[in-house]
N, C-alpha and C positions, 0 to 999 in steps of 0.2 A: 520459723524456729522449730516447731514440732509438728510432725504429721499426725493426723488422726490414724486410726487403725489401718494398717496396710498389709498385715499378715501375721498370723500367730504361729508360735512354735510350741510343740509339745514334746517334752523330754520325760520319759518314764523314770520316776525316782526309784523303781525297783530293779533297775538295770543291774546285771551281774558283772558288767565290765568294771574293772578296777579303776577307781577315780584317779585322774591325773591332777597334779598340783596346779593351782591357778598361776597363770603367767602375770597376773596383776598383783600389786602390793596389797597387803591386808590392811586397808584403811578404815575398815568398819567391823565392829564387833557384834556378837549375837545380842548383847545388851542394847546396842543402838537400834537394831532391827526390832527388838521386842518393844522398845519405846515407841517406835513408829507404828507398830501394830496396835499399841494401846491408844495412840492418837486416832487411828482409824476406827477403832472400836468406839471411842467417844464421839467421833463424827457421826457414826451410824446410829447413835442413840436419838439424835434429833432430826436426821435426814436419812432418806433412803439412798442407796448407792448411786442410782442414776443422777440424783440431784447433786451429790458430792462430786461425781466425776464431771458432770456438765459444768459445774462452777469452776473446777480446775481447768477445763478446756477453755472456758471463757477468759479466765485469768491469763492463760498462756497466749491466747489470741490478742488480748489487750497489750501484753508485753511485746508481742511480735510486731504489731502494727503501730505502736506508739511512736510519734515523731518528736524530734528535738531540733529547733532552729536557733542557732547562736549567731548573732550579728557581730562582726568585727569592724569597727570604725575609728575615726580619729583624724588627726592632721595628715596632710599629704606627706609622704616620705617617712612615716613612722614605722614602716615595716608591717603594714596590715597583711599584705599577701603572704609574706613569710610566716607570720603567725598562723594564718589560715592553713597553710601547708603543714606546719608543725602540729597543729591540732588534729590533722588528718593522718599524721604519721608518715608523710611523704616529704621528699626533698624538693627544694626550689629547682625548677628546670625539668623535673620529672614529668613524664607524660601524664596529663590530667591535672597538673599542679596549677595553682593560681599564678598569673604572670607577675614577676617581680622586676624591680629596676630602681635606679637611684632617683628617678623622678616619679611623679604620680602616674601609675599605670592603670588604675581602676577608674574607668570612665562611667560605668553604670553598675548597679548592684548585680552581683553574680553569685549564685549558689553553688557550692561544691559538696556533693554528697560524700560521706565517708566511703572509702574504697571497699570496705568489708561489710559495713552496716549502713546502707543508703538511706535508712530512715532518719539518720543523723546528718544534718546539713549545716556546714559552716558558711556563712554569708560574708563575702568580701564587699563592703560598701565603699563608695567613693569617699575621698577625704573631705571633711567638712571645712568650710571657710575658704575654699579656693575661689578663683574668679568664675569658675563654671558652677560651683555649688555654694552659693551664699547661705549663711547659717539658717535664716528663716525659711528660705525656699527648700533647703535640704530636708528639713523635717517632713515636708509634704511629699517630696519626690521619692524618698526611700521607703515609705509605708511602714513606719515604726510599729504599728499594731500587729504586723505579721509575725514578729520574732518573739521568742520566749525570753531571751535575755541578751544583754549587750556588753561587749568588751570595748571600752573606749581607750584608745592608745595614744601615747605621745612618746617620742624619743628624746625629748628635752624637757620642756615645761608644759603644764596644762594652762589653757587660756579660757577666756570668757565663753567662747564658742562651745567648748567641751561641757562647761557647766550648764549652758543653755540647753544643750542636747540632753544632758542627764536629767534636768528638771522636767523636760517633756516626757522622757521615759518614765520618770517617777509618777507623773500625773496618770499614766496608764496602768499604774500598779505593777510595773515590771522592774526587774532587777538590772542594775548596771554595775560595772566594775572598772575603776580607773587602773590602767596598767602602763607602767613606764618600761618601754622596750630598750633594747641595745645596752643593757646594763653591763654586759661583758666588755663593750667598747669603752665605757666610762672607767671601768675597773682597770683595764689595760693602760689607759692614759694616766691614771693616778699612780700606777705602780712605778712610774719613772721618778716620782717625787721621793725625797728622803722621808724616813719615818712613816712609810705607807702602812695603813691599817685598812684591810678590806671591810671589817665591821664598821669602822668609823665612816668610811666612804659611802657604804650603803645607807647608813643612817643620815648622812648629809644629803644624799640624793632624795631620800624619802621625805625629809623635812622640807627640802626645796620645793618638791612637787606639791606637798600638802599646803605649804604657804601660798603657792600660786593659786591653788584651788580656793583657798579661804579668801584671798583677795578678789577672786572672780565671783564670789558669792556662795560657795559651797560651805555649809555650816559645819559638817563633821566629816571631812574627807578621809578616805582610806585608799592607799595606793599600793599596788602589788608591783614588785620589781622582778623582771624576768629577762632571760636571754633565750632567743629562739634556738640557739645552738646547744644549749644544755638545759633541758627541761627539768632535770633533777636538782638544779641549783637555784639559789635565791628563793623567790616567792611562788614559783609555779605550782609546786605541790599544795601550798596554802590556797592559791586561787582555785585549784581543782576541788579541794575539799569544801571551800566556800560555795562553789557552784553546786556541788552535791547537796549540801545542807539546804540550799534555797529552792531546789527543784522539788516537784511532787514525786511520788514513788515511781510512777511510770517513766517520767523523763529522767529521773536519777538513774534508773536501770539502763536507759539508752545511753546516758553519758558514760557510765562505767564500761559498757561494751566498747565504746569509742576510745577509751583512754589508751595512750601509748604505754606499753609495759616497760617503763624505764626504772621501776623500783620494786622492791619486795612488797612495799605497802600497796601498790597498785595491783600486784598479783593477788594479794590477800583479799582485796575488795572484789576483784573479778571472781575469785573462788566463792566468796560469800554470796554473790549474786547468783552464781550457777547452782549453789547448794539450795537456794530458795526455789529453784526451778525443778530440782530433782523430785521432790515430794509431789509436786503437781503432775509431773510426767508419770510418776508411779501410780497416782490415783487414776489418771486417764487410762493407763494400761490395766489397772484393776477392774475398771468397768468393762473394758473390751474382753478381758480374760475371765470374767466372772461367769464361767460356764462349768457345770459339774463335769468332771473328767474321771472316768473309771480308774481306780488305783491312785488317785491324787497325782496324775501326771502334771508336770509343770507346763504352764501356759504363759507366754509373754508375747508382747507385740514387737516384732522385729523392726517395723517402720519407726516406732518411737525411739528405739535404741539407736538406730542408724542416724536419724536426723539430729537427735540430741548430742550424740558423740561428735558428729561433724561440727555442730554449733560450738561445743566446748573447744575443739581444736582451733576454730577460727577466732574465737574470743581471746585465746591465749597466743595467737600468732603462729600456730603450728600448721601452717599451710605453705605451699611453695611460694605464692606471691608475697606473703608477709615476710618470709625468710629472705627472699630476693631483695626486697626493699631494705630490710635491716642490714643485709650484707653490703649493699651499696652505701648505706649511710655510714657504717663503721669501717668501710673499705677493707673487708676481708672476704676470702672465698666463701661462697654459700656452703660448700662442703664442710667447712669447719663448724658452722652453726648446726648443720644437719647431724654432725657427729655427736652433738650434745643431746640429741633426742634419743634416749635409750629405751623408753618403754612405750611410747605412744606412736600411733601411725600418723601420717599426714592426713589432713581432712579428706583429701580425694581418695585415700585408701580405705576409708570407713565405708564399707559396702555391706549389703545383706550377707554376702559370703563371709566377710570378715567377722561379722557378729555371730553368725552361725558357728563358725570355727571357734570363736572365743567361748561361746556357750558350751559347745561340745567338749573342747579340750580342757577348759579351765574352770568350769563351774559345776561339774557333777557333784562335788563335795558340798558346794554352796546350796544346790537345790535340795540336798538331803537335809541341810540345816533349815532351809525354808519350809520344807514339808513338816519338819518337827515343830517349828514355831507356829505355823498355821494350825496344826492339829490342836495346839493348846488353846486356840481361840475358836475352835469349831462351835462350841456352845453359843457363842455370840455371832460369829460369822455365818454359821449354818451352811446353806448351799453356796455361800460365796467363797468356799475354800479355794476353788480354782482362781477366783479373783484375788484372793489373799496371796496365793503363790505368785501370781503375776506381779502384784504390788511389790512383794519382797524381792523377787528376781530383778525387776527393773531398778528398784532402789539400790540394791546391792551392787549390781553391775555399774550403774552410773556413778555411784559414790566412789568406787574403787578407780574407775576410769578417770574421774575428775582429779583424784589424788595424783595419779601418774602424769596427767597432762600438766598440772601445776608444777610438779617436780621438774619435768622436762623444760617447761617454759622458764623456770628459774635458772636452769643450767644454761640455756640459750642466752638469757639476760646477762648472766655472769661472764660468759665468754665475750659478749659484745662490749660489756663495760671494761673488761680487762684489756681489750684491744685498743682502747682509746688512750691518748697521751695524758699523763697525770697533770 
């Protein structure tokens, strides 16, 4: 996710060259930077700078290497493989997709890493209760203890086998979620009837599933209704939110990175997750750049900026592969989606040269502000003034870059949404 120090840049804040206006939007004020420096000052009251920066690097490493394993199981033909593909943001039949069909296609457990974030794996488990996978044998064969949580699917009703599986999962202290699939098919069928009400139909389906589970021995069933073809409808957003709340911080972060950007709410969650990383990256840069520089020249770590900016682009789907997949899913030319990206580069275009150019052309005025702010804290920061400048520069650049990436991702999402039939 983030590289440790790979190269520092020094820009003299006394340059006589006339500053050029930043090409990035002003998403951050001097007051916000001052608040961050106050936090840094408070941190340094109780710890020295190496301890603060080392802790930040450890935190980033934990986030980078944290894994999340979600198992998808249920009855044969419930659409497990299609849901696995949807959770990974790819289409059925696409290269690397889980195999789908009208009959049971999953003969053994198969893990499918997320195409952008391979630490997140969605597991397609064989259907429970088939002739090849008897319920009691199934529990031993699929190694339930390996997975972090379970999505138990049914396209019609839930049976005793589902409840048996859920009880075994519960004994392990892990979470499970009953999910009724193919809701769109049920809705389309009911639409042919007179006095059709989608709300009443959904409630009828939910009650039917809960009644099945109660009869099978589930004391307090909760069922999520979803359609693989429209993740923004029905209960998929609620399922996603429930998963978030049930996971620990590290696995929650991994889940948010993995989320398909199908709504403004998802974009906001991704932005909040990335904002939490910015200060840690700035603190790491602060430690690397904390070297006294004559004339308070600006020092920042280019490697941290490059890797973090690329990460932001991938998280928000602003890379060629992600845009190609989205274009195929909504059946429009990729050029139309690319035209919505006004401010941000593609992930592959974020290079050392790009960052150097951005700093040189767009940030001279910002470095003057950084120098002014750090000077206010010299009595506290002392010889760390260079590190303070590196902290402010990294924080400022990444904050503004994230603002632009989110804006472009929303533009792409809006075009993709508008292209779909109402």
